[in-house]
C-alpha positions in Angstrom: 89.1 61.9 45.2 87.9 60.9 41.8 87.9 63.1 38.7 84.1 63.4 39.1 84.5 64.7 42.6 86.9 67.4 41.4 84.5 68.4 38.7 81.6 68.7 41.2 83.8 70.9 43.4 84.7 73.2 40.6 81.1 73.5 39.5 80.0 74.2 43.1 82.7 76.9 43.6 81.6 78.6 40.4 78.0 78.5 41.5 78.8 80.0 44.9 80.8 82.8 43.3 78.0 83.6 40.9 75.4 83.5 43.7 77.4 85.8 46.0 78.1 88.2 43.1 74.5 88.4 42.2 73.4 88.8 45.9 75.9 91.6 46.6 75.1 93.4 43.4 71.4 93.4 43.9 71.7 94.4 47.5 73.9 97.4 46.8 72.7 100.9 47.1 74.0 101.8 43.7 71.8 99.2 42.0 68.8 100.1 44.1 69.2 103.8 43.3 69.4 103.0 39.6 66.2 100.9 39.8 64.5 103.7 41.8 65.5 106.3 39.2 64.5 104.3 36.2 61.4 102.4 37.5 60.3 103.9 40.8 57.0 101.9 40.6 59.0 98.7 41.1 60.7 99.7 44.4 57.8 98.5 46.7 58.4 95.0 45.2 62.2 95.1 45.2 63.0 93.6 48.7 60.4 90.9 48.4 61.5 90.0 44.8 65.2 90.0 46.0 64.4 87.6 48.8 62.4 85.2 46.6 65.2 85.2 43.9 67.9 84.6 46.5 65.9 81.7 48.0 65.2 80.1 44.7 68.8 80.4 43.3 70.4 78.8 46.4 68.3 75.6 46.0 70.5 74.2 43.1 73.6 75.0 45.1 72.3 73.1 48.1 71.4 70.2 45.7 75.0 70.2 44.4 76.4 70.2 47.9 74.4 67.2 49.1 73.8 65.2 45.9 77.5 64.2 45.4 79.2 65.0 48.7 82.5 63.4 48.0 84.7 61.7 50.6 84.2 62.3 54.3 86.9 64.6 55.8 86.0 64.5 59.4 83.1 63.4 61.6 82.5 64.6 65.2 82.5 61.7 67.6 82.0 61.1 71.4 82.1 64.2 73.6 83.1 66.3 70.6 79.8 65.3 68.8 77.8 66.2 71.9 79.6 69.6 72.1 79.1 70.3 68.4 75.5 69.5 68.4 74.9 71.4 71.6 76.5 74.5 70.0 74.4 74.1 66.9 71.2 73.8 69.0 72.2 76.9 71.0 72.8 78.8 67.7 69.3 77.8 66.4 67.8 78.9 69.7 69.7 82.2 69.5 68.5 82.8 66.0 64.9 82.1 67.0 65.1 84.5 70.0 66.8 87.2 67.9 63.8 87.2 65.5 61.9 89.3 68.0 64.5 92.0 67.7 64.0 92.5 63.9 61.2 94.0 61.9 60.6 90.9 59.9 57.9 92.6 57.9 60.5 95.0 56.5 63.2 92.3 56.3 61.0 90.1 54.1 59.8 93.1 52.0 56.2 92.8 53.0 55.9 96.2 54.7 57.4 98.0 51.7 54.8 96.3 49.5 51.9 97.1 51.8 52.8 100.7 52.3 54.1 101.2 48.7 57.5 102.4 49.9 59.7 103.7 47.1 62.7 104.8 49.2 66.0 103.0 48.6 67.2 103.1 52.2 66.0 100.6 54.8 63.2 102.0 57.0 64.1 100.3 60.3 65.7 102.5 62.9 69.0 101.7 64.5 68.5 99.7 67.7 70.6 97.3 69.8 69.2 94.0 70.8 70.8 92.0 73.6 72.8 90.0 71.0 73.9 93.2 69.2 75.6 94.3 72.4 78.1 91.5 72.0 78.4 91.0 68.2 77.4 93.4 65.3 76.0 90.6 63.1 74.4 87.9 65.3 72.8 86.0 62.4 76.2 85.7 60.7 77.7 84.4 64.0 74.9 81.9 64.5 75.3 80.8 60.9 79.1 80.3 61.3 78.4 78.1 64.4 75.9 76.0 62.4 78.3 75.6 59.5 81.4 74.6 61.4 79.7 72.2 63.9 78.6 69.8 61.2 80.4 66.8 59.9 82.5 67.7 56.9 82.9 66.1 53.5 84.5 67.7 50.4 81.4 69.7 49.3 80.2 70.8 52.7 83.8 72.0 53.5 84.0 74.0 50.3 80.5 75.5 50.9 81.5 76.3 54.5 84.6 78.1 53.3 82.6 80.1 50.7 79.9 81.0 53.2 82.5 82.1 55.8 84.2 84.3 53.2 80.9 85.8 52.2 80.0 86.6 55.8 83.3 88.4 56.2 83.1 90.3 52.9 79.3 90.7 53.0 79.3 92.1 56.5 81.8 94.8 55.5 79.7 95.7 52.5 76.6 95.8 54.6 78.3 98.1 57.1 79.1 100.6 54.4 75.3 101.0 54.0 74.8 101.2 57.7 77.3 104.0 58.0 75.3 105.8 55.3 72.1 105.3 57.3 73.3 105.9 60.8 76.6 107.8 60.5 78.7 108.5 63.6 76.5 106.4 65.8 77.2 103.3 63.9 80.9 104.2 63.7 81.1 104.4 67.5 79.3 101.1 67.7 81.8 99.5 65.4 84.6 100.7 67.6 83.1 99.0 70.7 81.6 95.7 69.4 83.3 93.0 67.2 81.7 92.1 63.9 81.3 88.3 63.6 82.8 86.6 66.7 81.9 87.9 70.2 84.9 88.8 72.4 84.6 88.9 76.2 86.5 92.1 76.5 84.6 93.9 73.7 80.9 94.3 74.4 78.3 96.9 75.6 76.5 96.8 78.8 72.7 97.6 78.7 73.5 101.1 80.1 76.2 101.7 77.4 73.8 100.5 74.7 71.1 102.9 75.9 73.6 105.8 76.0 74.7 105.1 72.5 71.1 105.2 71.2 70.6 108.4 73.1 73.6 109.9 71.4 72.0 109.0 68.1 68.8 110.9 69.0 70.9 113.9 70.0 72.9 114.0 66.8 
């Protein structure tokens, strides 16, 4: 690798670290509560503004990743390429199907804006989609499949490592909030279902998922 390649990798790493620090900070309950206390009139706009900012700030990182990719490290070929692309298509399909299980109006921040919601906590109730019976964070799982089934050069490998680390760390930070929202119900769910990678021996049947939700209603 050339000196220019190494400089690009260092710059890319710094950008990912800064992005994830910003993303985690603004998504935290502590920051949301401070904003709600100081400027309650801004809270209906918070989630939408957060999503727009996150989308805009990741664009220069993607440009750095693909503008000067550096040397190729590995490329899927033959049967391995068919398998990798098949898994990537399955992940995209899974992501598309999973959208039906989320309140996208709330996820995007449109509902909070329309209803002038000033609460810090998310408004969506705890529920278990078919994917959530097998892994607690289906979108992160699909994202990992997409990342690691691609051909790799120096910058995409570095980005893949940072994305994976953030999914691991970010999912744990997210679950601290979910425990605040849903308490013992989510704690029982965590004990039964893996976080990022589905495991055949750790999942919920449809009946067990319904029973868990019924326990939440009884609590």
